[in-house]
N, C-alpha and C positions, 0 to 999 in steps of 0.2 A: 633666360636673358638672351637677346639676339647678339650674335658676335659682330663686332665692328672692326674693320681693318683700319690701319693708319693711312693717312694721306701720304702719297709719295712725293718727294721733293720735286721731281721733274714734272709730275702731273699737276702739282700745285702751281708751279711756274708756268706751265703751258696755258693754264686757265687765266691766271692773273695778267699775263702779258697780252691777252686778247683785248683789243680796243673796246669790245662790246661787253667787257666784264661788268656784271651787275648781280643783284640778288638772284635773278632768274638763271643766268648762265652758271653761277657758282652752285646754285641748288641743283641744276641739271647735272653738273659734274659730280656733286655729292651723291645724288640718286644713282648715277651710273656705276659708282663704285660700291656703295653701301646699301642699295635698295631704297625704298621709299622713305624719305626723311621729311617729316611734317614741319619741323621747326629748325630754323637756322638764325643765329644772331651774330651780328658783327659788333665789335667794340674797338674803338681806336686805341684805348689804353687798358691795361689790366686793372680791374676794379677791386675794391676792398673785398676781403674774404667773405664777410657777412652778406654783402650784396650778391656776390657770385653764388654763395650757398643758397640764397633765396631763389635765384634763377635755376640752380640745379634741381631744387625741390619741385619747382613749377614744371620744368621740362620733364622730369622723371614721372610726375603725376599725369602728364599729358601725352606720354608715349615715347619720350626720348628726344634727343636732338644734338645739336652741335653749336659750339660757341667759338668764333674765330677772333682772336685779339690781334690788332695790328692793321685793321682795315677801317677806314673812316666810314661811318654808317649812314651818311647822307648821299655822297656821290660815289661811295664804294671804292675809294682810292687806297691802294696798298701802301700805307704810310710807314708800316713797320713799328717795332717797339724799341724803346730805349731801355734796355735791360741792364741791370747791374751785373758785373762779371760773376758775382757770387749767387746769382739767381739759380735756385734749385727747384725744379718742378716737384720733386718728391716732398720737399719741405712745404711747398705751397699746398700740395694735396693734403698733407697731414693737418695743416691749419684749417682747411675746409672740413676735415673730419670732426672738428670740434662742434660743428653745427648740424651736419647731416648724419642720419642714422647709418650704422654699419652695413645694413642690407642694401643701401643705395649704392649701386656700382657706377663708377665713372673712371675715366683715365684721361691723361693729358699727353700732349706731344709738342715739343719745341722744334720749330723749323728755323734754322739759321743759315742764311746764304752768304757765301764768301764774297769778298770784295773784287769780283770779276765782272768785266763788261758784258759777258755772255748772259748774265742774269738781268740785264736791263733795269727796270724799275724795282726789282727785288735785290739789286746789288747791295751787299752789306747789310741787309735788313733781316729782322727776326720776327717770327709770328708764333703765337701760342694758341694751340687748339685744344679744347676740352670736349670730350665725347660723353654723352649720356645715353647708354643703350636702352632699348625698350625692356622693361622689367615689371610686368603687370602683376606678378605674384605677390608683391609686397605693397602695392599702392593701397591707400594713399600714404605717401611719406610725410612725416612731420619733423620739424626741427628738433634737435636734441636739447638745445638750450635757447633761452630767449636773449636777444640782443637788439641792437638798433635796427628797426624795420622788420624784425622777425619775431613772431609769437609762437610758442610751442603748441598751442591748441588751435592753430589755424592751418587750413589746407590750401596750398597755393597751386595755381594752374597757369598755364601759358595761354593767353588769348591774343592772337595776332602777334603783335610785337611788344606786349606788356605782360607783367606779372600781376595777377589778380587773385583775390580769395575765391575759392570754389563756391558755387551755389549748390542748392540741394540736388538739382538734377545732375550736375557734374559729379557730385559725391556718389549718388546712386549708380551712375555709369561706371565709376571707378570700382565700386564694390562688386558690381556684376562682372567686370573684367577680371578682378582678382579671384573671385570664386571660380570663374570659368578656367582661368589659367592654372589654378592650383589643383582643381579636381577633375579637369577634363581627361577622359580616358582615351588615349590614343589607340588603344587596341579594340578590335571588334569582338574579342572574346568576352564572354560573360564571366562573372566571378566564379560561378560553379565550374566553368570550363577551366579556368586557371587552377582552381583547387584540385580538380581531377588530374590535370597534367602534373601538378606537384606531387599528388599521391602516387602517380605512375612512376615519377622519378624516384621517390622514396622506395617504391616496390622493386626497383631495379638495382638496389645496392643492399648487400647483406649486412645485417647487424653483427653477425658473427662470421669468422673465417671458417665456413663449412667446406671441408675438402674430404675427399674419399681416399683412403690409403689401404693398401693390401698388406696387412700385418699377419705374421704366422703365429705369434705367441699372444697369450692373454695379457701379459704385461705391455706388449706393444700396442694392443688394442686399447687398453686402458689409457696409455699415454696419448694415443691418437684422440680419444674422447676428450681428454683435458685440453688438447691443442685446439680442437675444433670449437670449443666453447669460449675461446679467448675472443674478446671484443675486437671487431674490425676497427682499426684506428682511422679509417676513412669514412666511417659512418658518422653522420652529423651529430654534434654534441647534444643538441636539443631534440626532443621527440617531436613527432608530427603534431601531436596535440598541443605541445607547448608553443610551437611555431604559430599555430592557428590562434592560440590565446594572445600571442604577441600582436598578430594582425588585428585582432578584435580591439586591443588597446589602442592601436594606431588609428583605427576607424573611429573610435570614441573621441580621440583627440582632434580628429578632423571635424567631427560634428561640433565639438566644443568650440573649435576655431570659427566655424560658421556662425554660431550663436554669439561669439564675442564680436564678430564683425557687425552683426545686426544690432548689438547693444551700442557699439560705437556710432553706427549710423543714426540711431535714435538720439544719441547724445549730441551729435553734430547738427541734427535737424533742430533740436531745441536750443 
């Protein structure tokens, strides 16, 4: 998952106060802070949780994005939000969790400007920002439960400024990205090279505390023999063979995961 920084109060103000503020200028601002962002959505008011959940699913399936509440989405005017004093973004996020899977990561930020003239059009106004990082490893995301406008067996994507059901091509692309993200090897070393390096590490730690002592008596020599056969507490608890067996089990689970993705793909196609 790509890390996303929060918007700074002053940075947000500097962009909004610009007379040329529009989708393009704000998107350029977002890209300059957070890298390439393909999707950006403005909402004049905070929408119902199930509607926002559907948008979160669509953005997550399409590579991530950002939703800014408090900006009129036709002329892009910073109108601000009329928030209840008891508004709690943590509670709001928990409500969203009723609809989106735990693997889908998102976080929110509340920007509230004081009633000072220095803030111009932002004076005394509040804005709510929801971030959806790129998280290809778990796509496609599906809703946890069905509600108004959301079906649990549908895959939603973001197309331009709307939320649509994914077509077969988009589903295939998501599966490819998921497999690539999950199983891509960032190292140039081969599996055998990794195993040999691990074997070398095991070979450089003694299983027993073997030390040489100069004893003059038979009793001392016998005592030394008993001491040298005591197991080294720093030696790994599991044997090398057991570790390899564990790795084999993990590899099997990965293969099973790929097969499960293929089965899901066939199900969605049909």
